[in-house]
C-alpha angles and dihedrals in degrees: 000000000000091000091051094050091046092052088051090050093051090060094055115091097208116087092205092054090048091057090049092053094047090051092050089049092055089051088055093046090054091053092047091051088050088058086234099131146005122265090254091058089051092051091053091052091048092048091054088055093204137100098232118139101215098311139089126275133280130305115257115253092250093051090046090055092045089054093055094245094138113113092344104078087086088059097229096110123183126316113260117248107221146079115305113213121236115239099262091048093048096053098087089053099050096091093045093053093046092048096047092042088063091047092050092051092050091051091051092043094053093041095053107024091101092047112118147157096052114163124250107263122164142162141178131226130208133185122222122205115210112222131185117220122203102192095185095053090032095230133138121199139170111270107217095210099105094123091047094049092045092054091049092051094049091049091051092049090049093047101040107020117109111251092208091063091225092140136040115286137181138230122203129206138183122257136200096262122069087225095054140084127182122223128199134164110272090229126033125250120249142221103280130092090245088065091062088056089056095061099077090041090054091048092049092049090050091053093049091050095048092048088052088060096050130088119251095261094049131091133184108208116175098238120153096226132014102240096216098048108138097015125112118302100347101149137073114244094030121240133183116246117261140052140166096269104053100009086206124175091211109033138047125233084239087082089068119092107261092235104110093235095069097048091046090048090054095046095045093051089055094044095047090050091048093230143036118297110266114217117180122172122183113261116232104243123204136148091281095052114113097240092180093061122103102241098183150314120324123226145152100243115106109224113235120184129159090350092306121126120198114200098170114126111274092237086067093055130100102235124209128171111187139076092237090069088067109022088044089070125102131230147162117250128182124201124195131197108217133212095247141336093280093055091047093053093045092049092046091057094044096047091048089067090055097049098089091047094051089045088055094045092051097041108154109152112092098137127058126172093353093305137102109254124212088230132066106210141063104227104095092043091058092044091057093043094062098032103135096170117132120237090262093049088053090056099261120129100225126081114216116253089233090062097049109127094009103077095082088071095049126091108273090006088283088282107084109117109251113187096194138045121243088262103061150109115289122275100204142028115232110196114111095200110184090344091285093300094118106081091208091063106027106136096207091082097037099050092072102142127087109272110182115204137191103249096204091052091047094052089049092051095049092048087050092058101261116145120245101255093047093043089053091051093050092043087052092057090051095061082087128077125237106260101198122034119180112217093221093052104052104096103044131142113272092212099058102031138052097187093121094046092048090047088068098030097052093050092053095086104189131165089262127018127206111212126198118208113283116246115267096010140107093233119118139208110315143186124207121207107208114167106085122104125227118265131214100244134048089234092059091046092048090046094055091045093049092044090054090051093049092048090050090052092051092049090053102037094051098029093233120185118220098166116147126161110281090236085065090050089053089050088052089053090053090050090048090059095056122096115270091001090150091067105022105028127092122218131198113244138164114261096205114048091171125048107266114243092233096052109127117229112276095021120122100214090214114169119152 
């Protein structure tokens, strides 16, 4: 197949088209090696020369803009302008938001469940940290000018961007850190190979534009974590550690984006938890490590994150105590609009299996708080930085004094055991392929990890016509409380708004996220791939984004099956955290991605 495609490419006089054909050939080769198709099927896909999974091509730019895709395919939307409630004031409203969030989802589900034939649209998002370099003193610090740079970038896009969208353009969004901005393409990419070639150009354009908004002594390298976060004098301008939001011993609240949502989010996570967040990452120990130094606070609790347990003595841990240590990290995320709800659920499940592997491949977090870590990736650090679980929810017997009298308002009374943080790997697959009749995709045997659900939400969802696997997924999200409630947006109609649903959904930061259509938009069912870390160059970030898209097309075009038990996925997440896992680690994976021809009826064909 590859030789045939290469011969066809040689006969084409255009170099660009030759590259497209070769790329298509490689996609076909991947599918053939996966035993997912015959050589004739591969030839047909190559002959089409596109990346469509059974549907027509991409929307035109004008139609995409008309459908409100711009800046919202990623699902983040715009920050609400209003008054966020502090945790004590939000307590009486928690149950109302949870209840109506479920009702809002049911309305959207029933309104859009028959929607189909949406075009493939996709986009990637990347955060940029702004750093200040003093070449004479040889220091690098965080430049806390993110809001100022963001405003400058938006003004330039508005003033100089082409209104006809004939060339690449950028969209800029606020991020958690006051030294960060997030960039996305203004318009999504489509379903043709030429769109893959646009990704690096778009990233290079964004880098040029952000550099034009910086001062002469500032840079914006795409590093996952700033290595000196939490050390002495690491911000410009300098600030003393502490503040009412995080109460950190290492970082100032000045590191938090000035929009009131972010400070309230930080404070409410701490108040719901009953104490500061407690982030501990194993320290890399070698002969030069100062073993006599006190590396952090001691304690009895074993840290669990993403299936990983760290039993090293606490004095050999890198200790961090604020949300900015995690949410101040940068990553690459890719969001796909799918053909219909069934394709989106299938893609969600299949990509979830790949998240640990892509996390390991993109590992870029060897240094935290000025020290070498005994891990290579960011995920567990972020998981701990937003862990709002009470002591009882974390499996400890005691309820914090700060939560006395408040737990009756919380989801599960603040006492339901929750094995994972809000920022974690998924706990259930959601595709109801052939209603569970196919033994190779029956979810009963693959959903083998504890997945707590909110029983009241589950009953409401089932009564509203939502099938069992999807109802379980949504009810699992609603074991969490809303963290930021705006006083002006509490009593809103459930038929025209999804604010309450998104309040819960958007603060469940899992390795993949399944996204229903937003209310009042032309956007379809989407899946967001979230595990990859930011790379130093635009080429690398584009490569990971394009690779994710190509894999998704192969999965859909050839109906490959990657299911493995979720306990194995969690083991893979633990492996991905280990140093050099990409070359030394071993990951669970399915041997037969297509149903073997000799598989007897009723057999599962599982072999991992």
